[in-house]
N, C-alpha and C positions, 0 to 999 in steps of 0.2 A: 504494500500500500504506500502510495507516495504522500508527500506532505499535504497536498490539497485534500486528501481523503482522510486525514486525521483530525479528530476533534481534540484540540489542545487547550482551548480557552476554558479556564476553570469555572468562570461564571456561566458560560453556555452549557458546560458539562452539568453543573448543578441545576440549571434551568430545565434541561432535558429530563433529568431524574425527577424533579419536582412537578413539572407541568405536563410532561409527555405521557402518552399511552404506554402501558407496560404489558408484556406477555411473558409468562414464566414456564419453565420446564424444570425437571429435577436437577438439571445441570447448570442452567443459565437463566438470567432474566434479561429481557430486551426492553429498553425504554427508548421511545422515539418521538421526535417532534419535527414537523416540516421546517425546512430552511429555505431561504430565498435564493440560494445558489443553484448552479447547474449540476452539481455533483453531490452525492451522499457522503457524509463524513461519519467516522466511527471513533469511539473512545472505549477503553477497556478498563474495568475495575475488578479487583479481587481483594476481599477483606483480609485484615491481619489474622482473623480467627482461622483462616484456612491453613496458615503455616508461616514459616519464616520466609525471608525475602527470596531465596532460591526457589522455593515451592511456588510462591505467588508469581514470580517472573516466568517460570515454566508454564504455569496455567495461562498467563496472559499471552505468551508466545503461541501456545497451542490454539487458543481462541482466535488470535489474529490470523494464523495460518488456515484454520477451518473456514474463516470468513473470506480470506483472500481467494480461495478456490471457488467460491460462489460469487465473487465480486461482479463479474460481467453480467450476472442475472439479476442484480439488485436494481430496483427502480431508483432513478436519480432524485435529488431534492430533499433528502432526509438527513437529520442528525440522529445518530444512534449511540446509545451507551449500552455496552454488554457487561453484565455483572456476573462473575463466576460464583457459583455456589460450592460448598465443600465437596460435593460429589464429583466436581469437574477434575479434581486432582487424580482420582483413581480411574476415571473413565477412559475407555479405549478411544483412539482418535476418530474412528469411524462413528462411534456413538456421539461424539462431540460434533462432528460434521452434520450428522442427521438431526441433532437437536437444533443447530443453527438454521438448517433448511426448514425444519418444522416451524420454528418461531417466525422466520421471514414469511413463510406461506400464510400463517395465521394472521400476520400483520398486513397481508396483501402487498408485500414488497418484493416478492420473488417472481420475476417474469418467467414465463414458460418459453424455453428456446424455440424459435420458429423453425419449422421443418422447411428445407429448401423445396420449392415447387418445381417439379419437373414438367417441362413442356415439350 
């Protein structure tokens, strides 16, 4: 994910968590709010109760990678905050990726890839 796709402003991060719609799964929570820009942006958060810094950073990296693989299918114009729950540490990567896709589908942010039309 490049710099334009990252949600780095702490005030906006809190605004998305406070005012945005949220969708939850056993592994993750997705909070989202529309933005005025042409691209969607993401921020990742993992609580200290999940573990020490190494564990939290690993969880964030895995969340980021799971989302990166789905990035081309995500609707533009949204700010998203992904919050890792304690189960995210032990989850298989495929489970994490499925959880991301399910939450995006529930939020109606996941575009269905169009099939090429053969003429």
